[in-house]
N, C-alpha and C positions, 0 to 999 in steps of 0.2 A: 366237221368239215375240218381238216386241218387249218388254222390259221396261216401259215408259209403258203400254203397251195390259193387260199381265199385271196393272198395278197396279190401274188402271183396272176395270179387269173383276171383281177380287178385290173391290177398292173398293163395287163395285154390289152385290156377291153379299153381301156383310158386313152393305150397308145393308139389303139386302132382308131375309135375315134376322132383322135387329132391328125391323124394320116388323112381320114375321108374329107373333116371339114379345110383341112390345108389345102386339098387339093379343089375343093369347092371354092373357095377361096383366091388360088391360084389361077383358077380357070375363067373369074372373072372380068372381064375387061371392061374397058373405059374408053370410049373414043374421044370423049372432050379433052381437048390439049389443054387448059388452064385446070381442069382436076388434076391431069397427069403431074403439070408443075406445081402444083399444089402440095398433092402429094409428096413428089422428090422434095421439096422443101420441109417439110413436117417428119420424112423420114431422116434428113442430116439434122436436122435438130433435133430427131431424138437420140438418135446415135452419140452425136456429142456430148449432149446430156447424160447415155451412159458411159461413153469414155471418162469423162472429169468424176460420176459419181465411184465407177471402180479404182479409178485413178486415189481416189480417198480413202475409198474400203480397204486395200489391201495391206495396208500397215495398221489397219485397225484388226485385220483377221489374222495378219502374223501378230501381235502383241496378244490377242486375245488366245489364240492359239498358246503361242511360250508360256502365257500366265496358266492356261489350263494342263499342260504339260508338267507345268512345276507344282502347283497345288494340288491335284487332281491325277490325273495318271495320263501317259502318251496317249491311252486307247482314245478319250474323251479328245483329246484334241484333235487328235486323227479324223476322228468321225464331226468335230465342228469345223476342221477346214472342208473336207468332203462337202460336207453338208454346203458351205460357202460357195465352192465352189458349183456344184451341181444348182445354186440358185440363181449363180451368175450365167453358166450356160443356157439357162432357160430364158 
């Protein structure tokens, strides 16, 4: 089987599973007010952490991307930056 086709099929299956799992998690409702309050606090803290982490990572990605473009080739830099962006989006 062609490796590119296999990769696409496995990726599509993974996205399908993620959609089903996300739907199940999103449908789960908690009726306890304190649990909802705590989950909101945890989510706020997690988002604050991610904001500060990405704020520190952006200069690193720029510097490493520039070094890759200069020392190796621009295609490597583009791949590196694309990988960093995809990682951040997850």
